[in-house]
N, C-alpha and C positions, 0 to 999 in steps of 0.2 A: 315741690314747694320749698325744698332746701335752698333753691337759688333765690328765694325772696324771703329773707328772715322776718321782715316786718309782717308780711302777709301770714306767715306761719304762726307767729306769736299772736296775732290778732285772732286767727282761727282757734287757737287753743283757749284764748279768753272767751270767745263766743261759745265754744263747747261747754266751758265751765259754767257760764251764765245759763245756758239752755237747760243744763241738768237741774237747775234750781227753780225753774219756772213752775208756778203752781198748776198751770194747765196740764203739765206732764205728770205731776206727782200727787195731787190732792185727792182725786176721786177715789183712788184705791183705799183710802183711809177712812172713808165715811161709813158710819153705821146705818142701819135701817131707821126710818123715822120712828119717833117714840109714840107712846099712847097719847101724850099731851102735846104741848107746843114745842117748836124748835126755835130757840132764840139765838141769833148770831151776834157776837160782840167781838170786836177786834181792833187792833192798832199796829201800825208799822209801815215801813216803806213798801213792803209787799202786800199791804192790806187790800189795795184795790184789785190786784190780780188774784189774790186768794178769794176775795168775795166773788169775783167774776167766775172763777173755777167752781166754787161751791154752788152758786146759782145755776150754773149749767148742768151740774151733776145731780142736784137734789130733785127728787120726783116732783113733777109739776102739780100733782094732786095732793101733795103733803104740805102742811103748814110750814112757813119759813118767814121770819121777820128779823129785823135787827139793825145795828148801826156799826159801821167800821170807819176808823179814822186813818187817813194816810197823809203823806207829805204833799205839800203844794206841788203840782206838776206831775204827780205819780199816779194819777187816775189813768188806767189804760184807755187809749183813745177810742177803742171799739167797744167799750163797756157802757151799756145803758142800764143802770140798776133797775130791776123790776120789783123784786120783793125785799131787797135790802137797801139801806141808805148809806151812801159813801160821802164822808165829809173830809175836806182837806184842811190841814193846819200846818203850823211852822215846825221846822226841825233844822238844826239841833237845839235851838233855844225856843221854848214853848211860847205860844201867844194866846190872846184872848179867845180866838176861834177854837183852839185846842181845848182850853179850859171849859168853854161852854159845851162843846161836843162831849167831853168826858163827863160832865155833870149829867147830861142827857143819857149817856150810855149807862152810867151807874144806876140811874133812876129806872131803867128798863128791867132791872133785876127784881123790882118789887112785885110781890104776888106770885112768884114762881112756886111750883109744887113738885112733889116727888115724881110725878108723871111727865114732867117737862125735861127737855134736853137743852143745854147751853153749849153751843160750839164756839170756842174762842179761837180766833185767828190771830196769832201772835208772831211778829217778826221784828227784826232789828229796826230801831228808830222809835219803837213804842214807848221808850222811857220819856222822850220829849213830847210825843203826841198825846199820851195819856197824862194830862196835867191837871191834878186836883190837889192843891197844896194842903198840908196838914193844918189842923186847927191853929189859928193865930198867925198863919203865914199868908202872904199875898202873892199874886202872880209875879209882881216885881221882885219879890224876895227870891222866888224860884228861878226867875230869869237871871238874876245876878249870880246866884250860886251855880247855875248850869254853866254860865260863861267861865266862871272861875275854875270849875272842875275840868272843863274842856281844855283850858290853857295850862293846867297844873302839871301835866305829865302823869297823872294817875291812870292806872289801867282800868279796863271796863268793869271788872269785878268790884274794884274799889269805888269807882264813880257810882255804880248802881246800888251799892250798899248804902251810900248816903241818900241817893234819890228815893230808895224804898222807904226809908224811915221818915222822910219828910213829905209823904204822900198819903192820901186817903184811899188810893186804889191799887197801888203797887204792892209788891211784897206779899202776895197772896190775898190781899183784901178784896179783890174783885171776885175771886172764887168763893170766898167766905160769904160775900153778899148774895151769891146765887143759891145758897142752901135753902131748901132741901133738894133742889134740882140736881140732876146728874150733869157733870161738866166734862166735856171732851176738849182738850187743848191741842190744836194743830200748830206746830212750830216750824218756822224756818230759822235755823240758827245762824247768828252772825258773831258768836263769841267763841274764843278758844276753849275747847273742852266740851262745848255744847251743853253747858249746865242750864237746865230750864229755869232755875231760880235766878239766873243772871240775864237771860234773853229778855229784852224789854223790861228789865227790873222785875221779872217774875210776877205779873199780876195775878196769876192763877196757881202759884206754887208756894207751898209753905216755906217760910224763910228761916234758914238756920243762922243767919247773922243777927247781930244785936245792936241796940242803940250805942253800946260802948264801942263796938267795931266802927260804927259811923263816926263817932267822936274821934277815934284814933286816926281815921283817914283824914279828917279835917285838920287835926293837929300836925300830922306828918307833912301835909302839903301847905300848911300855913293859911288855911281857908278861914275867913272871917264869917261867922254865923250870925244871923239875926237873933236877937235875944229870945224870941219865942221859939226858934228852932233849938237853940242851946238848952233852954229850959225843958223842952219836951224830950230831948235826948238824955239829958242828965237825970231827969226824974223817971225815965222809962215810960212816960205817957205815950210816946210814939212807937212803942214796941210793935212788931209785926206778928201775925199768926205763925205759930211754930209747927214743925213736923209732929205728927200725932194728934193734931187738932181734928176732932170728929167731923168738922165741916168739910174736910177734904176726903172723907170716906167714899169710895166708889169712883173717884175722879180718874180720868185717863189722860195720858200725855203721849203724843205721837210726833216724832221728828220727821218731817217731810223732806227736808233738804238740809245738808250741812256742808261746811267748808270741805270736809274730807270727800264727800260724795263728788263735789265739783272738781276737786284736784284729781281724783282717780279717773273721772271722765276725760279730763284733759290729757292725762297720762296715756290712756287707751288711744286717744286720737293721735298723739305723738307717735306711739308705737306702730299704729296703722300706716304712718308715713315713713317707717323705717328708722325711727329715732329711738335710742335708749331714753327712757324717761324715769326720773327718780323723784318721788314725793318726799321732800325733806321733813316736812311737818305741817300740820294744819293748825298748830297751836303756838306759833311764834309770836312773842311779845317783846317789847323793849323799844328803845328810842329808834325811830325809823331810819335815821341816817346811819346809826351804828349797825343796825341789821343789814343795811345796804353794804357797809364795809365788810361785814362778815361773809355775805354772799360773794362779794368780789374776791375775797381771799380763797374761797372754795373754787371759784371759776379759774383763778390763776393757777391753782394747783393742778387742775385738770388739764389746762393748756400746756403747762410747763413740764409736768411729771406724769401725766396720765393717771393720776390718782386723786381721790378714791374711786373715780369713775373714768371710763374710756370715752373719748369723743368719736363721733358726734353724739351729743346728748342734750337733754333739757332738764333743768332743775326746777321743780315746782314747789311752791310753799304758800301757806296762808296763815291766818290768825288775825291779830289786831295789834299792830304796832302803835306807838304814840308819838306825838310831836309836842315837845315842851316849847310853848310859844314865847319867844324872846322879843318879838316885834309884833304888837297888836295889829299893825297895818300890813303884815305879811300876806303874800298871795301864794297859796299852795296848800297841799295836804300831805297825808301820810305817804301815798304812792310816789308823789313827786320828790319828797325828801329822801325816801328810800333810794330812788333811782339816781338822784344827784349825788348822794353819798357813795353809791356803788360806782358811778362813773368816775368820780374823783379818785377812788381807790384803784380802779382798773387802769387809769391813765392811758386809755387807748389800746388796751390789750387786744391783740388781733384775734378775730374769730368769736368775740363775745358780744352777744346782742341781748337786750332785755326788755321786758314789758312789766309794768306794775300798774294795777288799777283796782278801784273798788268795784265790786260786782253789782252795786246798786247804780252805777253810772255816774257817781258824783264823788270826786276826791276833794275833801274839805268843803269849802263854801262856794267854789266856782263851778263852771259848767263842764269841766272835763272829767272823765272817768279816771284818767291817769296819764301815762306818757310812755315813750319808748326811748331806749338808748342803743347806740351802735359804736363800733370802735372809733369812728370819726366824730363822735358827739362833741368832745372837748375841743378838737381842732376847729370845727365849724363855729363853736361858740366863741373861741378866741378871735376868729376872723371877723366876727361881728362886734368885737369889743366887749363882750360879756365877761364878767368876773365871777366864775362859778362859786368859789369859796365864799365870797362876800354875799352872794345871793342866798347861799345855804344858811349862813349865819343870820341873815335877815328874814328867814322863813319865807323866801321868795322863789321857791323852786318853779312855780308857774312861769315866772318871768325869765327863767332859763330856757324852758322847753318851748314856750310860745313863739319866740323869734326863729327858732330852728324848724318850726313846723312839725314838731314831734309830740304834740299833745294828742292824746287819745280821747276823742269826743264821741260818745255813743248816745247821749240823752239817757233819761231814766230807763232802767232795764226791767222794772216792776218785780224785782226780787232782791235778795240781799244775803249773801253768805260771806260778806266781808272781804278782806284783802285777797287779791290774786297776784302772784308774782311768778314770772317765768324767765329764767336765764338760759339762752340757747348758746351752746358752746360747739362751734364747728371746727 
């Protein structure tokens, strides 16, 4: 496969995604049925496939009911819900369908007893899909704030700190509403560090952050808050349940899949092909184009000096980079900006190929998972009259890769462990 770098890189991406599929990892984490009812509540881009895996594994003669929310288009095509309900809603900006489904989901917690079990299926994307604005806020308020957060350059921990405090279900409030039932949260992590309090804004996890922290994030990034939001944060009325709250006693959290798991699976696949494989980190954050430049510097050092690694090798990394949006009409996402920044820094360095993609199958707001680069990417672009630096400045990485035929289009993968990046140095 070394003679086909594109196929090799796609193979590593596919291995990484497969490692995070709920059908492969969920069943082993299920407890026996409880004395009472089993209620399933969930949200996220992997929500449909998690619900499907749970329905398949749960005993047919045991009670199972509930509601799971996933992104439009992320219902597995072969899933016909039998005992659970699956609702689709908007991401990354919430919509009315998401709010209505969230209201219904929260209402299902009424009347639970200590004999009941609540299984919460949580994955990335749940922050937008679980939309229930705090008292005094409207859906329009939440939509405007979500757009501002996404364009601000704030990292995922900062964004979700704000989201938690302006919600009636995030930041541990869902688990608190389930008391006195036992709660088991099954998580697929899409955040650097795999902090359960950050994944989907931690609806079932006691929240260590504060209203003051949320205000500080808004001030740092110049975000304008609706008056009701500012008043609730300043007064502390929107404070979240904290660690030590008795309503969380006996709750369990289990990580089914993480960025690290997927990167290690890709590394093993590379080694099976005779390549040295190095996982740089699963927690890389920062501006996407700058992280691309840093990866390019490392690749050049390997090509020119044989350090810090010998070639042939593949460098793997994950995490969640950010894009500071300078052009609201820009077309592209984190993976595209990473690769375009990397290509510009490499300037056609011989022997360096790359792939970057989101493991959910969607890079930004368009229909590609990511893209690929090769040593001739810039030369081919110039031959077509493209201006790579101008496209990067305009947040239009998609318009660089599309004419080259170098977009990676997979469709929804039904899981989500965030960024996947691979640089192949031959």
